[in-house]
Structures are given as structure tokens and as C-alpha cells.
C-alpha positions, 0 to 999 in steps of 0.5 A: 500500500502506498503512503498516499493510500494510507493517508487517504484511508486514515482521513476517511477514518477521521471523517467517519469517527467525527461523523459518528461523534456528531451522531452520538452527540445528537442522540444524547442531546435529544434523549428526552425529546418527544418523537426523536428516533435514535440515530445510527451511523451506517458505514461500509468498507470502501473499495477502489478497483477491488482494493480497500480504500478506507471506510465509507459513510453510507448514511444515518439510519433512524432506529425505531420500533414501528410495531411498538409505536403502533401499539402505543398509538392505539393505546393512546387512542383508547386513553383519549376516549376513556378520559373524554368519556370519564370527564363527560360523565363526571360533569353529568354527575356534578350537574345532577349531584351525588345522592348524599349531597343536600344540594342534589335533586334527591337532597332537595326532594327529601328537604321538601318532604321534611318541610311538608311534614313540619308544616302539617304539624303546624298548619297555622304557621305562615313560616312553615308554609313559606318553607314548603313553598321555598323547598318546592321551588328549590326542587324545581330550580335544581331540576331546571339547573340540571337540565341547563347544565346538561345542555351546556355539556352538549354544547361544550362537546359540540365545540370540542368536536369542531376543535378536533376536526380542525386539528385533524385537518391541519395535522393531516395536511402537514403530514402530507406536505412532509411526505412530499418533502421526504419524497423529494429528498429520497435517494440523496445523501441528505439526512432526513431523520429530522423530517421523520421525527417531525412527522412522528410527532404529528401522527402522535398528535392525532392518535388520541383523536382517532385510532390509526394505523401507519402504512409504509409507502415508497420513497420514505412516505407513509399512509394513515388509515383508521382501524376500520379502513377510512383513509386519512392520508394516502398521497393526499390528505383527507378533508373533514367537515363539521358545523358547530352550533351556537346553542343546543336545546333538548330537542336538537339531534342529528336525526332532526337535522339540528345538529351536525354530523361528520363528513369525510371528503364531502360524504357523511361518515359515522363516528360512533358505534361498532365498525364506525369508520371514524370510531374510537378516540376522543372524537367518538367519545365527544359524539357519544357524549353529545348525542347519547350519554347526555340525552339519555340523562336528560330523558331520565331527568324529564321522566323525573320531572314528569313523575313529580308533576303527575304525583300532585295532579293525581285525582284525590290529592287536592280535592279543591283543584278543578279538572284539568288544572295544574297541581303543585308542580306545573309545566311552565304554569300549565297542566302536564302534556304527556306528549310533550315530555321532551325538555320538561325538566327545563320547564318545570315550575311551582304553581304560581297560586302559592307564591305571594311574589307572583300574586298567590297565597301561601294558605293555598298550600293548606286549604287547596290550590283551587280553594275560594277562601283560606279555610280552617288554619288548623286543617293539615289534610292537604299538607299530609296529602302532599307529603303522601304524594311524595312518599307513596311508591309508583311506577315511573311513566317514562324513562329507563327506570323499569317497573319497580315502584319508587317514591319521589326521592327514591326515583331522584336517588336512582336517577343520580345513582345511575350516573354515579355508577357510570362515572365510576366505571368510566374512571376505572377504565381511564385508569386502566388505559392510562396504565397501559399507555404508560407501560408502552411508553416506557417500553418505547423509551427503553428502545430509544436513546440509552445515554450510557450506551451512547457514551460508550460509543463516543469513547470508541469513536474517540479511540478510533479518531486517535488511532487514525490521527496516529496513522496520519502522523506516522505517514507524515513522518515517513514522508519527511524522511523521504524528503530528507533523503 
């Protein structure tokens, strides 16, 4: 081997060692960077006309476990769905109140029953009659407030869906643009690892919104599909559309056309249910919250309001009431119309005839809502009848409560308890999904940058650099000796 060949080999070794040190330093500095894939320097023996000619740097490989990343993304999607579902149910539970809370509907119903019993013991007391009126208004007010809160939850879900759709569209366009850039550099000696890192971060960003699968395409590009086969990115980015509404009322649904569904490239696409093209992730949980979970809670709340109104409109409860007249609780001042139950919880109110602030008289709680005069101040018959109307068991006329007879407070407790149980199970599912996702992230990190191993590699590159430098020094000394001859 000639001295010039030796010098060339050593110089190539210096170049490979310095490039290796650069790769190691990049790995160490990005050990905690989200989406960073460990770099590995790829080298091969260089030959010229069959003879060794040093080392050749072939490029830098981005070392990732695609199967593990895919599993972690699916787990992230499950976690996003579980978190959104648990959060929604927790807010529904807060709207109705827990069964043991005095401020819940069940608690206020029990307070009304106590106020009636107390007033029956002293029917001549205006203060106790006022307590009954106040307790009844608290019951109606708590039901109305719960109904308003439920619609507010639906509006928040509707707004969140619009945000997720905007996130999807923007991120998918960025991924498609990165695919184009990667394709343009593919086959050159350009290190595209940073572009791959950026693309992985973008894909991870939408993994919680909808479950997806990444498919490798030619020239370093990728395609993204949902678990059920809907194309998100394959050459071009898909376009989603959703129309947010400003105000939601109990009667507004997708079926009625009052609420927007999801469209994919201009075509309607399902986001809820088994085999839904866009099912899973936060997106499904939000649609489920807006269109199923909260409306179901609203329906049971309406059933509770109906049951309460029917109890006081029942024949024989108030003998003074004229046929077709509303009882103690009304549908916005009117008698109950069973065909107009939807949204009843937002309209329930106390009969104005017992409220002095609305021109009524408290004595009607003692004598009768339709009585012409105050009557005997010591008569507690009607107050006892009102208390019995609350405590008597009856089968609810509507809702999903089954055929079990319940008292008014028992029905309220049942309505609240059902949501509490659902919220509890949703929280449990969230905990399981979180633990699984964290375990997969830990496994992914273990296969990522190991700073101890990188430092060992750095020492090897340092030794190789020193050895190649020693070869150059020896060649230089040999050339000096030749020059001195």
C-alpha cells in the first residue's frame, strides 16, 4: 500500500469517527425529546478497483420500533376516549349531584318532604308554609339547573368536536406536505431523520383523536388509515367537515337535522358505534357524549320531572283543584302534556297560586290550590296529602327506570345513582388505559436513546479518531524522511 493510500484511508477514518461523534452527540442531546428516533451511523468498507480504500459513510439510519409505536398509538387512542368519556360523565354527575349531597335533586326532594311534614304539624304557621313553598321551588330550580347544565355539556362537546376536526385537518395536511418533502429528498445523501421525527410527532398528535394505523409507502412516505379502513392520508390528505352550533336545546339531534354530523371528503361518515369508520378516540367519545350519554340523562331527568308533576295532579290529592288544572308542580304554569315530555325538566315550575311574589297565597298550600277562601288554619289534610304524594311508591311513566315502584326521592336517588355508577366505571377504565399507555411508553423509551450506551460509543469513536490521527502522523513522518533523503 502506498503512503498516499494510507493517508487517504486514515482521513476517511477521521471523517467517519467525527461523523459518528456528531451522531452520538445528537442522540444524547435529544434523549428526552418527544418523537426523536435514535440515530445510527451506517458505514461500509470502501473499495477502489477491488482494493480497500478506507471506510465509507453510507448514511444515518433512524432506529425505531414501528410495531411498538403502533401499539402505543392505539393505546393512546383508547386513553383519549376513556378520559373524554370519564370527564363527560363526571360533569353529568356534578350537574345532577351525588345522592348524599343536600344540594342534589334527591337532597332537595327529601328537604321538601321534611318541610311538608313540619308544616302539617303546624298548619297555622305562615313560616312553615313559606318553607314548603321555598323547598318546592328549590326542587324545581335544581331540576331546571340540571337540565341547563346538561345542555351546556352538549354544547361544550359540540365545540370540542369542531376543535378536533380542525386539528385533524391541519395535522393531516402537514403530514402530507412532509411526505412530499421526504419524497423529494429520497435517494440523496441528505439526512432526513429530522423530517421523520417531525412527522412522528404529528401522527402522535392525532392518535388520541382517532385510532390509526401507519402504512409504509415508497420513497420514505407513509399512509394513515383508521382501524376500520377510512383513509386519512394516502398521497393526499383527507378533508373533514363539521358545523358547530351556537346553542343546543333538548330537542336538537342529528336525526332532526339540528345538529351536525361528520363528513369525510364531502360524504357523511359515522363516528360512533361498532365498525364506525371514524370510531374510537376522543372524537367518538365527544359524539357519544353529545348525542347519547347526555340525552339519555336528560330523558331520565324529564321522566323525573314528569313523575313529580303527575304525583300532585293525581285525582284525590287536592280535592279543591278543578279538572284539568295544574297541581303543585306545573309545566311552565300549565297542566302536564304527556306528549310533550321532551325538555320538561327545563320547564318545570311551582304553581304560581302559592307564591305571594307572583300574586298567590301561601294558605293555598293548606286549604287547596283551587280553594275560594283560606279555610280552617288548623286543617293539615292537604299538607299530609302532599307529603303522601311524595312518599307513596309508583311506577315511573317514562324513562329507563323499569317497573319497580319508587317514591319521589327514591326515583331522584336512582336517577343520580345511575350516573354515579357510570362515572365510576368510566374512571376505572381511564385508569386502566392510562396504565397501559404508560407501560408502552416506557417500553418505547427503553428502545430509544440509552445515554450510557451512547457514551460508550463516543469513547470508541474517540479511540478510533486517535488511532487514525496516529496513522496520519506516522505517514507524515515517513514522508519527511523521504524528503530528507
